[in-house]
N, C-alpha and C positions, 0 to 999 in steps of 0.2 A: 558723522555729521550728515544730516539730511540735506538734500539739494535746496530745500526751502531756507534752512539756516544759512547756507553759503550765499544764497542770493540776497538775503535780507541784510546780512552783516558782512559785506565784502572786506571791510577794513580789518576785521578780526581774523580773516583767513588769507590775507594777501601774501604774507611772507612766511618762509620756512625759518626754523630756528637758526640755520646756518647763514641766513641773510641778515641776521640781526647784528648790528655793530657792537663792539665791546662796551662802549659807553651806554648804549640802550639796554644791553643785557644787564649791566651793573645797576642801572636805574630800575629795571623790572624786578630784580631780586631784592633791591632795597625796599621797594614797595611791598613785596611779599613778606619780608621780614618784619617790618615795623611801620609800614605806611598804608596807603589806600590803593586798592587795585580792583580791576575787573578783568575777567577772562571768560571766554566762551568755552563751555564744558564739552568740547568736541569728542572726548573719549567716553562720554556717558550716554547710554540709551535710556529710554523711558517707556514703561508699559503702563497703560491705564486700564483699570479693572472696574467695571460697572455692573450693577444689578443687585437685586434684593439679597442674593446669596453670595455676593462678592467676598465679604469678610469671612463667612463660614467656610467657603471654598478654599480661600488662601490659608486660613487657619489650619486646615487639614493637609496643606502642602508644604508649609514653610517651618523653619526652626523656631520662630518666635510667635508670640501671641498677637494675632491680628484682630480677633473679635473684640478685644478691649483696647484697641488702638483708638485714641481720641484725636480730634483735630488739633489739639494743643500740643501734640507730641509727634515726633518721628521715631522710628525704630530701625535697627539693623536686623536683617534676617538672612538666612541661607536657604537654598533649594538644593536638596540632596538626591542622589540616586538611591536605589534600593540598598546599595552597599554602604550607604552613609557618606559617600564622596560628593563634594560640592560641585554642582553644575553651575551655580551662580551665587553671587552675594548681592544683597539689595540694601538700599536705603529706602524705607517706605514711609508714606504719610497718607493721610486722608484729608481731602479738602472740605470746604463748607458749602459746596454747590448743592443744589437740590437732590442730586443723585449720589452725593457723598462719594465721589470717585476716590479709589485707592490707587496711588501711584507707586511703582516699583522702579527705582533708578538702579541700573546695573551697568557693567561695562558694555560699551557699544558693540564689541565683537561677539557677545553672546545674546544680545537682546532678542533678535529675530528667532533664533533657534529655541531659546527658552520660552518665549511667548507662544510659539507653536506647540511645544511640548506640554506646557501647562494647559493650553486650550484643549488638548486631546483628552484631558481628565475632567473637564467640566461636566460632561455627560448631561444629566437632567438638572443640574444646578442652574439657577438663574444668575448667571455671571457671564460677562463678555470681556475678552481681552483685546485691546487695540493698541496701535502704535502711538504712544504719547508724544513722540517727537514730531508727529504730524500736526499737533495742535499747540505745543509749547516748546520754547527755547530755554535751555538751561544755562545759567550764568553762575560763575563763582565771583563773589565780591567781598571786600572787607575793608576796614579802616574807617576813620571819621568822615572822610569825603564821600565814601560810598554810603555810609549810614545816613548822611544828609539827604541823598537822593532817595534812598529806601524809605525814609520817613515821609516822603510825599505820597507814598502809596499805602503804607501800613501805619495803623494807629499807634502801634508799639512794635519794638523789635525784640526778637528772642534774646533772652538774657543768659541762657545756659545752653550747652551743647544738646542737640536733639530736641530742642523746643521749636515748635512751628507756629507761625501766624499766617493769616490769610486775608485776602481782600478780593474785590471784583474790579476789573479795569473795563468798565463799560456795562451794558445792561444784560448781555447774553451770558448764560451759565458757562459757555465755553471760554469766557474771559476771566474765569477764576484764576487767581494767582496765589502762589504759596512761597513762603520764605522759611528756610530751615537753617538753624545755626549748626554748622558742621563741627565734628569733634576737633578739639584743640590739637594743634600741631607741635606741642611741646615748645622747646627753646627755639625752634625754627620760626615761630611767629609769636609776637607779643600781643597781637590784637585779635579780636574775633573775626571769623569769616563765615560766609553764608552761601547757601545754594538757593538761587532764585529761579523759580519756574514761571517764565513769562509767557503769556498768551502770544501766539504767533503774530497776530495783527498788531500788537503793541510793541513787539520786539525792536523794530528800528528806532522808535521814539525813545524807548528805555535805554538802548545802547548809546544813542546820541547823547542823552542826558548824563550818562555815566562817564563817557570818554571826554566830555566837555567840562566836567566838574573840576574845579580848581584843586590841584594837589592829588588828583587821581590818575593812576598810570594803567593803561591797557597792557596786559601781560599775555605773552604767548602761552597757549594752553600747555605746551610741554614743560614750561617753567612752573606754571601753577600746579602741575602734578607733583612737584617737589613737596608741597605742603601735604598732599595726600599721603606720600611716603612717610613723612615725619609724624603724621597722626597715628601711625601704627595700625590703622584700620585697612586691612588688605582687601583687594578685590580679585575675584576670579575672572580670568580672561579665557578666550577660546583655547589658548595654548596650555592652560592649567586646569581645564575642566576635568573632573573626576580624579584629581591628583591628591586632594586633601580631605581628610575628615576635619570637621570644623575646628577642633582643638589644635590641629597642626598649624593653623594660622591665627591662633589666639582668638577665634571667633566667639567663644564663650566668655572670654575675659572682657571683651569690649561690649558685651551685652547682646550679642547676636543669637544666643540660644536660650530658650526658656525650658528648663528641665521639669517644670510642673504642668506644662500644657499637655494636650492630648497627642495622639500619634500623628506622624507625618512620615513620608518615605525616608528610610534610613534611620529612623528614631532609635531603634534597638541598638544599632551599631554605635551611634553617638553616645547614648546613655551608658553602654558597656565600657566605652573608652573612658568615660568620666569616672564612673563609680569603681571600676576595677584598677584604676591607677596605672593604665597602660600607655599614658601619653609620653612618648619618647622623642617627639619631634616638636619644635616650636618655631614661631616667627621671630626673626631678629632684624635689627636695623644695621646696615653696613654701608661703608663707602667703598667704591671700586673705581680704579683708574682704567684708562684705555677706552676701547669701544663700548657703546652702551650695552649693558647686560639686558638680555631679552627674557620675557616671561617664559618659564619652562626650561631655561638653560641650566645645565647641570653644574653642581658644585662638587669638589673633591677635596680630600685631605692629601697633603703632599706625601704622607706616610703610606697611603693606600689609594693611589690615583685611579685604579681600575674599578673601584666601587664607589659610585656616586653617594654622597652623604646628604644631599639636599638639592634645592633648585631655586632659581630666581622667581619671585612672585610678581614684582613690579619694580620699576626704576624710573628715575627722572634726573635730568641734568642738575648738578650741584653748583652753587654760586661760584666757587673758586676753582671749578674744573672737575672733571671726572663725573661720577654719578653716585647718587645715594639710592639705596635699594632696600626693599623688604625681601628677605630670603627665608625660606623654610629649611630647617636644618636639624639633623640629629643633635640631641643635647650633648652627647659624648664628643661630637665633632666641634661643637661650640667651645667646649672645655679646653680643647687642644689649642684653640686660637691660631690655627694654621690651615686655613681654608682658602682654596683657590677657585677661580672661575674657569670651568671647562676642562682644565688639565693641570698637572703638577707644576708646569711652568707658566700657568696663566696668572692674571692679575690677582694679588692678594686681597682678601676682604679685611677691611679695618672696621671693627665693630663699634657701635655706639649704643647708648641707652634708649630704650623705648620710652614714650611719655607716660607709661603706666606700669604698675606692678602686676606680676602674674599671680592672680589669686583664684581660688576655687569658688565660683558663685554658688555652689551647692552647700557650702559651709556657712552657717549663720555667723554673723560677726559677734564678737563678745559683747555682753551687756555692759552698760555703763558701770554697774556695780562691780562686775567681774574685772572690768578694766581698771577700776580704781583700787 
């Protein structure tokens, strides 16, 4: 979280999760599950990319199609090393300002380093990368009360995941605002949720309108991260950079890899993993009791505790105690259903179902005739 965000929204950052009373915690999770909520996205950094060659430059760097990214949609994308290992995962969209800025939302812990690395490869391309958190505040919001506030700014709201809408809050292009419907969080949330990129100047007014809306609950960012975990859409952090080929965290399953686009760093490794059927590790959803599992923390099987079988990708407090986590794991280890955090005597992982099926996006779906 930048200092500007902290200064503008002091109420959102005043308390730590440990300072929240049990009743307030219960109310916040109730709002996340089936009510209306707003939360400051403190764990998310934002890179803004401008210039005539912005789309073509990013298209040659990321795992998804950027050149055909329209303002009406958002897309997931990854940024890989030459070895095909993820350096960052992005939610990206293009606004409707005169310069059609492309935004890349990534984990805050990797934003600065990835922005610097991408900038090194711009060379002669007409593209410039800047810190988007200097101009915009990111909020997560959802539920009927939040939608009522959102409707004051946007003519219509996104009706499906990864649909984007835009507006202008004021006359200057810097006041362009975007709203993206986030991937569904499965059974963890029964209502839609959104990411709102709010111009810095309008952020205090927007935050005030949201937290004062009847029936809307301001939620601690660490609790709101529970929905991200249950969406099954993983994010790469500083602790997990260069640990995963995209398929290891289901990135191709959730739409973050386009196998028909041109080359990008690591493309040959990613394609070889897909077409040769060598994917032996996957992302899973699990519950873990005890201290919070940290990204990069190793997982072991009790039958072979000296050889790690996976690692924690991300985690968040669970409503009834303990933590829910996304973990990357060998398929053979998942089959044993006897995986522990850190050591053979560590907390056991209790696995749950992801909100999507593991499918191969390179295989064409059956035709209606064949299906019938």
